[in-house]
Structures are given as structure tokens and as C-alpha cells.
N, CA, C and O atoms as a Tripos MOL2 file, in Angstrom:
@<TRIPOS>MOLECULE
protein
  240   239    60     0     0
PROTEIN
NO_CHARGES

@<TRIPOS>ATOM
      1 N          53.3130  -43.1320  -36.5700 N.3       1 MET1
      2 CA         52.0000  -43.3010  -37.2230 C.3       1 MET1
      3 C          51.9670  -44.6790  -37.7890 C.2       1 MET1
      4 O          52.9320  -45.1220  -38.4120 O.2       1 MET1
      5 N          50.8620  -45.3770  -37.5840 N.am      2 ASP2
      6 CA         50.6980  -46.7410  -38.0770 C.3       2 ASP2
      7 C          50.1540  -46.7110  -39.4920 C.2       2 ASP2
      8 O          48.9880  -46.3830  -39.7130 O.2       2 ASP2
      9 N          50.9630  -47.0380  -40.4000 N.am      3 THR3
     10 CA         50.6370  -47.0260  -41.8380 C.3       3 THR3
     11 C          50.8800  -48.4000  -42.5010 C.2       3 THR3
     12 O          51.4240  -49.3070  -41.8720 O.2       3 THR3
     13 N          50.4840  -48.5370  -43.7350 N.am      4 ALA4
     14 CA         50.7300  -49.7550  -44.4460 C.3       4 ALA4
     15 C          52.2200  -50.0550  -44.5320 C.2       4 ALA4
     16 O          52.6240  -51.2180  -44.5300 O.2       4 ALA4
     17 N          53.0330  -49.0140  -44.6060 N.am      5 MET5
     18 CA         54.5080  -49.2040  -44.6020 C.3       5 MET5
     19 C          54.9660  -49.8000  -43.3080 C.2       5 MET5
     20 O          55.8290  -50.6770  -43.3190 O.2       5 MET5
     21 N          54.4300  -49.3680  -42.1870 N.am      6 GLN6
     22 CA         54.8030  -49.9660  -40.9120 C.3       6 GLN6
     23 C          54.4670  -51.4830  -40.8760 C.2       6 GLN6
     24 O          55.2470  -52.2980  -40.3850 O.2       6 GLN6
     25 N          53.2950  -51.8160  -41.4060 N.am      7 THR7
     26 CA         52.9050  -53.2610  -41.4950 C.3       7 THR7
     27 C          53.9220  -54.0100  -42.3270 C.2       7 THR7
     28 O          54.3560  -55.1030  -41.9630 O.2       7 THR7
     29 N          54.3020  -53.4130  -43.4560 N.am      8 GLU8
     30 CA         55.2430  -54.0960  -44.3560 C.3       8 GLU8
     31 C          56.6200  -54.2490  -43.6710 C.2       8 GLU8
     32 O          57.2610  -55.2930  -43.7850 O.2       8 GLU8
     33 N          57.0490  -53.2310  -42.9830 N.am      9 ILE9
     34 CA         58.3210  -53.2670  -42.2720 C.3       9 ILE9
     35 C          58.3120  -54.3650  -41.2660 C.2       9 ILE9
     36 O          59.2950  -55.0940  -41.1380 O.2       9 ILE9
     37 N          57.2150  -54.5120  -40.5330 N.am     10 ARG10
     38 CA         57.1620  -55.5230  -39.4380 C.3      10 ARG10
     39 C          57.1970  -56.9360  -40.0620 C.2      10 ARG10
     40 O          57.4480  -57.9020  -39.3430 O.2      10 ARG10
     41 N          56.9650  -57.0730  -41.3070 N.am     11 GLN11
     42 CA         56.9760  -58.4020  -41.9510 C.3      11 GLN11
     43 C          58.3510  -58.7220  -42.5660 C.2      11 GLN11
     44 O          58.5630  -59.8050  -43.1120 O.2      11 GLN11
     45 N          59.2580  -57.7740  -42.4660 N.am     12 ALA12
     46 CA         60.6190  -57.9170  -43.0710 C.3      12 ALA12
     47 C          61.4160  -58.9680  -42.2890 C.2      12 ALA12
     48 O          61.1130  -59.2550  -41.1300 O.2      12 ALA12
     49 N          62.3940  -59.5130  -42.9110 N.am     13 ASP13
     50 CA         63.3260  -60.4230  -42.3220 C.3      13 ASP13
     51 C          64.3840  -59.6510  -41.5260 C.2      13 ASP13
     52 O          64.8850  -58.6400  -42.0170 O.2      13 ASP13
     53 N          64.7250  -60.0760  -40.3600 N.am     14 GLU14
     54 CA         65.7020  -59.3400  -39.5170 C.3      14 GLU14
     55 C          67.0330  -59.2420  -40.2350 C.2      14 GLU14
     56 O          67.7700  -58.2780  -40.0300 O.2      14 GLU14
     57 N          67.3620  -60.2210  -41.0770 N.am     15 ALA15
     58 CA         68.6440  -60.1750  -41.8390 C.3      15 ALA15
     59 C          68.6300  -59.0190  -42.8070 C.2      15 ALA15
     60 O          69.6730  -58.4180  -43.0660 O.2      15 ALA15
     61 N          67.4930  -58.7010  -43.3390 N.am     16 ASP16
     62 CA         67.3650  -57.6020  -44.2890 C.3      16 ASP16
     63 C          67.1280  -56.2330  -43.5990 C.2      16 ASP16
     64 O          67.3950  -55.1720  -44.1650 O.2      16 ASP16
     65 N          66.6120  -56.3100  -42.3450 N.am     17 PHE17
     66 CA         66.2920  -55.0740  -41.6500 C.3      17 PHE17
     67 C          66.5580  -55.2570  -40.1650 C.2      17 PHE17
     68 O          65.6540  -55.5850  -39.3970 O.2      17 PHE17
     69 N          67.8380  -55.0380  -39.7600 N.am     18 PRO18
     70 CA         68.2850  -55.3140  -38.4090 C.3      18 PRO18
     71 C          67.4470  -54.5590  -37.2830 C.2      18 PRO18
     72 O          67.3560  -55.0460  -36.1550 O.2      18 PRO18
     73 N          66.8710  -53.4180  -37.6080 N.am     19 ALA19
     74 CA         66.1590  -52.6430  -36.6400 C.3      19 ALA19
     75 C          64.6760  -53.0730  -36.4960 C.2      19 ALA19
     76 O          63.8570  -52.3770  -35.8960 O.2      19 ALA19
     77 N          64.3880  -54.2060  -37.0560 N.am     20 ILE20
     78 CA         62.9360  -54.6400  -37.0710 C.3      20 ILE20
     79 C          62.3030  -54.7300  -35.6970 C.2      20 ILE20
     80 O          61.1250  -54.4100  -35.5360 O.2      20 ILE20
     81 N          63.0850  -55.1700  -34.6830 N.am     21 GLN21
     82 CA         62.4440  -55.3380  -33.3680 C.3      21 GLN21
     83 C          61.8930  -54.0210  -32.8320 C.2      21 GLN21
     84 O          60.8760  -54.0180  -32.1380 O.2      21 GLN21
     85 N          62.5590  -52.8840  -33.1490 N.am     22 ARG22
     86 CA         62.0910  -51.5850  -32.7140 C.3      22 ARG22
     87 C          60.6690  -51.3320  -33.2810 C.2      22 ARG22
     88 O          59.8110  -50.7720  -32.5980 O.2      22 ARG22
     89 N          60.4460  -51.7510  -34.5260 N.am     23 PHE23
     90 CA         59.1600  -51.4800  -35.1930 C.3      23 PHE23
     91 C          58.1240  -52.4160  -34.5890 C.2      23 PHE23
     92 O          56.9730  -52.0090  -34.4360 O.2      23 PHE23
     93 N          58.4720  -53.6290  -34.2450 N.am     24 HIS24
     94 CA         57.5380  -54.5350  -33.5540 C.3      24 HIS24
     95 C          57.1980  -53.9870  -32.1960 C.2      24 HIS24
     96 O          56.0430  -54.0590  -31.7760 O.2      24 HIS24
     97 N          58.1800  -53.4330  -31.4890 N.am     25 ASP25
     98 CA         57.9370  -52.8520  -30.1710 C.3      25 ASP25
     99 C          56.9810  -51.6670  -30.2180 C.2      25 ASP25
    100 O          56.0720  -51.5320  -29.4000 O.2      25 ASP25
    101 N          57.2370  -50.7710  -31.2620 N.am     26 TYR26
    102 CA         56.3050  -49.6080  -31.4650 C.3      26 TYR26
    103 C          54.8470  -50.0930  -31.5710 C.2      26 TYR26
    104 O          53.9480  -49.4950  -30.9790 O.2      26 TYR26
    105 N          54.6270  -51.1410  -32.3000 N.am     27 HIS27
    106 CA         53.3220  -51.6320  -32.5440 C.3      27 HIS27
    107 C          52.7270  -52.3210  -31.2870 C.2      27 HIS27
    108 O          51.5710  -52.0990  -30.9260 O.2      27 HIS27
    109 N          53.5720  -53.1750  -30.6300 N.am     28 THR28
    110 CA         53.1190  -53.8690  -29.4460 C.3      28 THR28
    111 C          52.8160  -52.9010  -28.3160 C.2      28 THR28
    112 O          51.8440  -53.0950  -27.5860 O.2      28 THR28
    113 N          53.6410  -51.8440  -28.1530 N.am     29 ASP29
    114 CA         53.5210  -50.8760  -27.0830 C.3      29 ASP29
    115 C          52.4620  -49.8260  -27.3460 C.2      29 ASP29
    116 O          52.2210  -48.9700  -26.4950 O.2      29 ASP29
    117 N          51.8230  -49.8730  -28.5110 N.am     30 GLY30
    118 CA         50.7990  -48.9360  -28.8280 C.3      30 GLY30
    119 C          51.2950  -47.4980  -29.0920 C.2      30 GLY30
    120 O          50.5490  -46.5290  -28.9550 O.2      30 GLY30
    121 N          52.5550  -47.4020  -29.4690 N.am     31 VAL31
    122 CA         53.1450  -46.0560  -29.7310 C.3      31 VAL31
    123 C          52.6210  -45.4530  -31.0040 C.2      31 VAL31
    124 O          52.5340  -44.2300  -31.1200 O.2      31 VAL31
    125 N          52.2620  -46.2960  -31.9790 N.am     32 LEU32
    126 CA         51.8430  -45.8160  -33.3130 C.3      32 LEU32
    127 C          50.3680  -45.5040  -33.3140 C.2      32 LEU32
    128 O          49.5430  -46.3520  -32.9730 O.2      32 LEU32
    129 N          50.0260  -44.2550  -33.7080 N.am     33 ARG33
    130 CA         48.6420  -43.8630  -33.8140 C.3      33 ARG33
    131 C          48.1300  -44.0660  -35.2290 C.2      33 ARG33
    132 O          48.9020  -43.9980  -36.1860 O.2      33 ARG33
    133 N          46.8150  -44.3200  -35.3720 N.am     34 PRO34
    134 CA         46.3050  -44.4810  -36.7170 C.3      34 PRO34
    135 C          46.5000  -43.2240  -37.5260 C.2      34 PRO34
    136 O          46.4200  -42.1240  -36.9790 O.2      34 PRO34
    137 N          46.7520  -43.3530  -38.8010 N.am     35 ALA35
    138 CA         47.0100  -42.1940  -39.6540 C.3      35 ALA35
    139 C          45.8280  -41.2340  -39.6540 C.2      35 ALA35
    140 O          46.0260  -40.0220  -39.7380 O.2      35 ALA35
    141 N          44.6060  -41.7470  -39.5610 N.am     36 GLU36
    142 CA         43.4260  -40.9000  -39.5540 C.3      36 GLU36
    143 C          43.4100  -40.0330  -38.3140 C.2      36 GLU36
    144 O          43.0110  -38.8710  -38.3910 O.2      36 GLU36
    145 N          43.8260  -40.5500  -37.1850 N.am     37 ALA37
    146 CA         43.8750  -39.7890  -35.9220 C.3      37 ALA37
    147 C          44.9080  -38.6800  -36.0120 C.2      37 ALA37
    148 O          44.6590  -37.5760  -35.5280 O.2      37 ALA37
    149 N          46.0530  -38.9370  -36.6130 N.am     38 VAL38
    150 CA         47.1150  -37.9660  -36.7710 C.3      38 VAL38
    151 C          46.6150  -36.8760  -37.7160 C.2      38 VAL38
    152 O          46.7440  -35.6930  -37.4020 O.2      38 VAL38
    153 N          46.0510  -37.2400  -38.8570 N.am     39 ALA39
    154 CA         45.5230  -36.2790  -39.8310 C.3      39 ALA39
    155 C          44.4390  -35.3910  -39.1730 C.2      39 ALA39
    156 O          44.4440  -34.1790  -39.3880 O.2      39 ALA39
    157 N          43.5420  -35.9450  -38.4040 N.am     40 THR40
    158 CA         42.4970  -35.1570  -37.7610 C.3      40 THR40
    159 C          43.1150  -34.1750  -36.7710 C.2      40 THR40
    160 O          42.6840  -33.0230  -36.7090 O.2      40 THR40
    161 N          44.1150  -34.5990  -35.9930 N.am     41 ASP41
    162 CA         44.7690  -33.7050  -35.0430 C.3      41 ASP41
    163 C          45.4680  -32.5630  -35.8130 C.2      41 ASP41
    164 O          45.3730  -31.4000  -35.4200 O.2      41 ASP41
    165 N          46.1430  -32.8910  -36.8690 N.am     42 LEU42
    166 CA         46.8610  -31.8450  -37.6420 C.3      42 LEU42
    167 C          45.8590  -30.8640  -38.2690 C.2      42 LEU42
    168 O          46.1040  -29.6570  -38.2780 O.2      42 LEU42
    169 N          44.7940  -31.3430  -38.7630 N.am     43 LEU43
    170 CA         43.7650  -30.4660  -39.3890 C.3      43 LEU43
    171 C          43.1850  -29.5530  -38.3190 C.2      43 LEU43
    172 O          42.9510  -28.3750  -38.5910 O.2      43 LEU43
    173 N          42.9470  -30.0540  -37.1200 N.am     44 THR44
    174 CA         42.4050  -29.2600  -36.0350 C.3      44 THR44
    175 C          43.3880  -28.1180  -35.6780 C.2      44 THR44
    176 O          42.9870  -26.9670  -35.5050 O.2      44 THR44
    177 N          44.6680  -28.4710  -35.5740 N.am     45 LYS45
    178 CA         45.6520  -27.4690  -35.2730 C.3      45 LYS45
    179 C          45.8150  -26.4620  -36.3960 C.2      45 LYS45
    180 O          46.0430  -25.2810  -36.1340 O.2      45 LYS45
    181 N          45.7030  -26.9040  -37.6410 N.am     46 TYR46
    182 CA         45.7830  -26.0110  -38.7700 C.3      46 TYR46
    183 C          44.6390  -24.9890  -38.7430 C.2      46 TYR46
    184 O          44.8570  -23.8000  -38.9750 O.2      46 TYR46
    185 N          43.4610  -25.4480  -38.4680 N.am     47 ARG47
    186 CA         42.3160  -24.5870  -38.4100 C.3      47 ARG47
    187 C          42.3760  -23.5410  -37.3020 C.2      47 ARG47
    188 O          41.8110  -22.4550  -37.4240 O.2      47 ARG47
    189 N          43.0720  -23.8880  -36.2170 N.am     48 ARG48
    190 CA         43.2250  -22.9620  -35.0850 C.3      48 ARG48
    191 C          44.3530  -21.9490  -35.3770 C.2      48 ARG48
    192 O          44.4350  -20.9060  -34.7270 O.2      48 ARG48
    193 N          45.2040  -22.2570  -36.3400 N.am     49 GLY49
    194 CA         46.3340  -21.3810  -36.6790 C.3      49 GLY49
    195 C          47.5670  -21.7800  -35.9160 C.2      49 GLY49
    196 O          47.5030  -22.3160  -34.8100 O.2      49 GLY49
    197 N          48.7090  -21.4990  -36.5470 N.am     50 PHE50
    198 CA         50.0100  -21.7970  -36.0060 C.3      50 PHE50
    199 C          50.6890  -20.5700  -35.6210 C.2      50 PHE50
    200 O          50.3810  -19.5120  -36.1700 O.2      50 PHE50
    201 N          51.6340  -20.6260  -34.6760 N.am     51 SER51
    202 CA         52.4490  -19.5220  -34.2300 C.3      51 SER51
    203 C          53.8910  -19.8980  -34.4780 C.2      51 SER51
    204 O          54.2760  -21.0570  -34.3220 O.2      51 SER51
    205 N          54.6920  -18.9180  -34.8660 N.am     52 ASN52
    206 CA         56.1170  -19.1300  -35.0320 C.3      52 ASN52
    207 C          56.7680  -19.4590  -33.7030 C.2      52 ASN52
    208 O          56.4080  -18.9040  -32.6650 O.2      52 ASN52
    209 N          57.7580  -20.3930  -33.7470 N.am     53 GLY53
    210 CA         58.5230  -20.6910  -32.5530 C.3      53 GLY53
    211 C          57.9040  -21.6770  -31.5940 C.2      53 GLY53
    212 O          58.4780  -21.9600  -30.5420 O.2      53 GLY53
    213 N          56.7770  -22.1910  -31.9220 N.am     54 ILE54
    214 CA         56.1190  -23.1280  -31.0720 C.3      54 ILE54
    215 C          56.2050  -24.5540  -31.6420 C.2      54 ILE54
    216 O          55.9930  -24.7630  -32.8360 O.2      54 ILE54
    217 N          56.5160  -25.5290  -30.7780 N.am     55 ARG55
    218 CA         56.6100  -26.9080  -31.2420 C.3      55 ARG55
    219 C          55.2430  -27.5540  -30.9820 C.2      55 ARG55
    220 O          54.7300  -27.5120  -29.8630 O.2      55 ARG55
    221 N          54.6870  -28.1230  -31.9820 N.am     56 TYR56
    222 CA         53.3570  -28.7450  -31.9090 C.3      56 TYR56
    223 C          53.5500  -30.2770  -31.8330 C.2      56 TYR56
    224 O          54.4950  -30.8300  -32.3970 O.2      56 TYR56
    225 N          52.6500  -30.9190  -31.1380 N.am     57 SER57
    226 CA         52.6960  -32.3440  -31.0110 C.3      57 SER57
    227 C          51.3760  -32.9310  -31.4420 C.2      57 SER57
    228 O          50.3200  -32.3400  -31.2200 O.2      57 SER57
    229 N          51.4380  -34.1120  -32.0680 N.am     58 VAL58
    230 CA         50.1780  -34.8010  -32.4140 C.3      58 VAL58
    231 C          50.0310  -36.0440  -31.5660 C.2      58 VAL58
    232 O          49.2790  -36.9640  -31.8900 O.2      58 VAL58
    233 N          50.7630  -36.0460  -30.4790 N.am     59 ALA59
    234 CA         50.6160  -37.2210  -29.5660 C.3      59 ALA59
    235 C          49.3920  -37.0640  -28.7190 C.2      59 ALA59
    236 O          48.9290  -35.9540  -28.4570 O.2      59 ALA59
    237 N          48.8630  -38.2130  -28.2830 N.am     60 ASP60
    238 CA         47.7370  -38.1540  -27.3710 C.3      60 ASP60
    239 C          48.0140  -37.4500  -26.0780 C.2      60 ASP60
    240 O          47.1270  -37.3430  -25.2310 O.2      60 ASP60
@<TRIPOS>BOND
     1     1     2 1
     2     2     3 1
     3     3     4 2
     4     3     5 am
     5     5     6 1
     6     6     7 1
     7     7     8 2
     8     7     9 am
     9     9    10 1
    10    10    11 1
    11    11    12 2
    12    11    13 am
    13    13    14 1
    14    14    15 1
    15    15    16 2
    16    15    17 am
    17    17    18 1
    18    18    19 1
    19    19    20 2
    20    19    21 am
    21    21    22 1
    22    22    23 1
    23    23    24 2
    24    23    25 am
    25    25    26 1
    26    26    27 1
    27    27    28 2
    28    27    29 am
    29    29    30 1
    30    30    31 1
    31    31    32 2
    32    31    33 am
    33    33    34 1
    34    34    35 1
    35    35    36 2
    36    35    37 am
    37    37    38 1
    38    38    39 1
    39    39    40 2
    40    39    41 am
    41    41    42 1
    42    42    43 1
    43    43    44 2
    44    43    45 am
    45    45    46 1
    46    46    47 1
    47    47    48 2
    48    47    49 am
    49    49    50 1
    50    50    51 1
    51    51    52 2
    52    51    53 am
    53    53    54 1
    54    54    55 1
    55    55    56 2
    56    55    57 am
    57    57    58 1
    58    58    59 1
    59    59    60 2
    60    59    61 am
    61    61    62 1
    62    62    63 1
    63    63    64 2
    64    63    65 am
    65    65    66 1
    66    66    67 1
    67    67    68 2
    68    67    69 am
    69    69    70 1
    70    70    71 1
    71    71    72 2
    72    71    73 am
    73    73    74 1
    74    74    75 1
    75    75    76 2
    76    75    77 am
    77    77    78 1
    78    78    79 1
    79    79    80 2
    80    79    81 am
    81    81    82 1
    82    82    83 1
    83    83    84 2
    84    83    85 am
    85    85    86 1
    86    86    87 1
    87    87    88 2
    88    87    89 am
    89    89    90 1
    90    90    91 1
    91    91    92 2
    92    91    93 am
    93    93    94 1
    94    94    95 1
    95    95    96 2
    96    95    97 am
    97    97    98 1
    98    98    99 1
    99    99   100 2
   100    99   101 am
   101   101   102 1
   102   102   103 1
   103   103   104 2
   104   103   105 am
   105   105   106 1
   106   106   107 1
   107   107   108 2
   108   107   109 am
   109   109   110 1
   110   110   111 1
   111   111   112 2
   112   111   113 am
   113   113   114 1
   114   114   115 1
   115   115   116 2
   116   115   117 am
   117   117   118 1
   118   118   119 1
   119   119   120 2
   120   119   121 am
   121   121   122 1
   122   122   123 1
   123   123   124 2
   124   123   125 am
   125   125   126 1
   126   126   127 1
   127   127   128 2
   128   127   129 am
   129   129   130 1
   130   130   131 1
   131   131   132 2
   132   131   133 am
   133   133   134 1
   134   134   135 1
   135   135   136 2
   136   135   137 am
   137   137   138 1
   138   138   139 1
   139   139   140 2
   140   139   141 am
   141   141   142 1
   142   142   143 1
   143   143   144 2
   144   143   145 am
   145   145   146 1
   146   146   147 1
   147   147   148 2
   148   147   149 am
   149   149   150 1
   150   150   151 1
   151   151   152 2
   152   151   153 am
   153   153   154 1
   154   154   155 1
   155   155   156 2
   156   155   157 am
   157   157   158 1
   158   158   159 1
   159   159   160 2
   160   159   161 am
   161   161   162 1
   162   162   163 1
   163   163   164 2
   164   163   165 am
   165   165   166 1
   166   166   167 1
   167   167   168 2
   168   167   169 am
   169   169   170 1
   170   170   171 1
   171   171   172 2
   172   171   173 am
   173   173   174 1
   174   174   175 1
   175   175   176 2
   176   175   177 am
   177   177   178 1
   178   178   179 1
   179   179   180 2
   180   179   181 am
   181   181   182 1
   182   182   183 1
   183   183   184 2
   184   183   185 am
   185   185   186 1
   186   186   187 1
   187   187   188 2
   188   187   189 am
   189   189   190 1
   190   190   191 1
   191   191   192 2
   192   191   193 am
   193   193   194 1
   194   194   195 1
   195   195   196 2
   196   195   197 am
   197   197   198 1
   198   198   199 1
   199   199   200 2
   200   199   201 am
   201   201   202 1
   202   202   203 1
   203   203   204 2
   204   203   205 am
   205   205   206 1
   206   206   207 1
   207   207   208 2
   208   207   209 am
   209   209   210 1
   210   210   211 1
   211   211   212 2
   212   211   213 am
   213   213   214 1
   214   214   215 1
   215   215   216 2
   216   215   217 am
   217   217   218 1
   218   218   219 1
   219   219   220 2
   220   219   221 am
   221   221   222 1
   222   222   223 1
   223   223   224 2
   224   223   225 am
   225   225   226 1
   226   226   227 1
   227   227   228 2
   228   227   229 am
   229   229   230 1
   230   230   231 1
   231   231   232 2
   232   231   233 am
   233   233   234 1
   234   234   235 1
   235   235   236 2
   236   235   237 am
   237   237   238 1
   238   238   239 1
   239   239   240 2
@<TRIPOS>SUBSTRUCTURE
     1 MET1         2 RESIDUE 1 A MET
     2 ASP2         6 RESIDUE 1 A ASP
     3 THR3        10 RESIDUE 1 A THR
     4 ALA4        14 RESIDUE 1 A ALA
     5 MET5        18 RESIDUE 1 A MET
     6 GLN6        22 RESIDUE 1 A GLN
     7 THR7        26 RESIDUE 1 A THR
     8 GLU8        30 RESIDUE 1 A GLU
     9 ILE9        34 RESIDUE 1 A ILE
    10 ARG10       38 RESIDUE 1 A ARG
    11 GLN11       42 RESIDUE 1 A GLN
    12 ALA12       46 RESIDUE 1 A ALA
    13 ASP13       50 RESIDUE 1 A ASP
    14 GLU14       54 RESIDUE 1 A GLU
    15 ALA15       58 RESIDUE 1 A ALA
    16 ASP16       62 RESIDUE 1 A ASP
    17 PHE17       66 RESIDUE 1 A PHE
    18 PRO18       70 RESIDUE 1 A PRO
    19 ALA19       74 RESIDUE 1 A ALA
    20 ILE20       78 RESIDUE 1 A ILE
    21 GLN21       82 RESIDUE 1 A GLN
    22 ARG22       86 RESIDUE 1 A ARG
    23 PHE23       90 RESIDUE 1 A PHE
    24 HIS24       94 RESIDUE 1 A HIS
    25 ASP25       98 RESIDUE 1 A ASP
    26 TYR26      102 RESIDUE 1 A TYR
    27 HIS27      106 RESIDUE 1 A HIS
    28 THR28      110 RESIDUE 1 A THR
    29 ASP29      114 RESIDUE 1 A ASP
    30 GLY30      118 RESIDUE 1 A GLY
    31 VAL31      122 RESIDUE 1 A VAL
    32 LEU32      126 RESIDUE 1 A LEU
    33 ARG33      130 RESIDUE 1 A ARG
    34 PRO34      134 RESIDUE 1 A PRO
    35 ALA35      138 RESIDUE 1 A ALA
    36 GLU36      142 RESIDUE 1 A GLU
    37 ALA37      146 RESIDUE 1 A ALA
    38 VAL38      150 RESIDUE 1 A VAL
    39 ALA39      154 RESIDUE 1 A ALA
    40 THR40      158 RESIDUE 1 A THR
    41 ASP41      162 RESIDUE 1 A ASP
    42 LEU42      166 RESIDUE 1 A LEU
    43 LEU43      170 RESIDUE 1 A LEU
    44 THR44      174 RESIDUE 1 A THR
    45 LYS45      178 RESIDUE 1 A LYS
    46 TYR46      182 RESIDUE 1 A TYR
    47 ARG47      186 RESIDUE 1 A ARG
    48 ARG48      190 RESIDUE 1 A ARG
    49 GLY49      194 RESIDUE 1 A GLY
    50 PHE50      198 RESIDUE 1 A PHE
    51 SER51      202 RESIDUE 1 A SER
    52 ASN52      206 RESIDUE 1 A ASN
    53 GLY53      210 RESIDUE 1 A GLY
    54 ILE54      214 RESIDUE 1 A ILE
    55 ARG55      218 RESIDUE 1 A ARG
    56 TYR56      222 RESIDUE 1 A TYR
    57 SER57      226 RESIDUE 1 A SER
    58 VAL58      230 RESIDUE 1 A VAL
    59 ALA59      234 RESIDUE 1 A ALA
    60 ASP60      238 RESIDUE 1 A ASP
């Protein structure tokens, strides 16, 4: 999910955060969805109801 924290992480120095390239790649590759889209998807699933034992995804 693309949040303000993701933006902040991408601005970190690699010396302070060695895994930073992974977060840049997430953003560049379009893997991160806007928080609003994830929230809308979750709310839709909530309104439909959940079943035990099922794995739900909020991916496109």
C-alpha cells in the first residue's frame, strides 16, 4: 500500500536503510496501491461478509 510512510522510506539513505532499493522497486513497478483503493476494497469485502478459512486478497 502506498502511504506517506512509503514515501518517507524511499527518501532514506541506503546506509541507514539497506533494503531501500526494494521499496524504490515497489514504487517504480507499480506494486503499491493507493491506500484509498485498498480501503475501498476491504470495505466492499466486509459488506459482503467473510467466511472462515478463506484467504482474501486486496490485489487488483
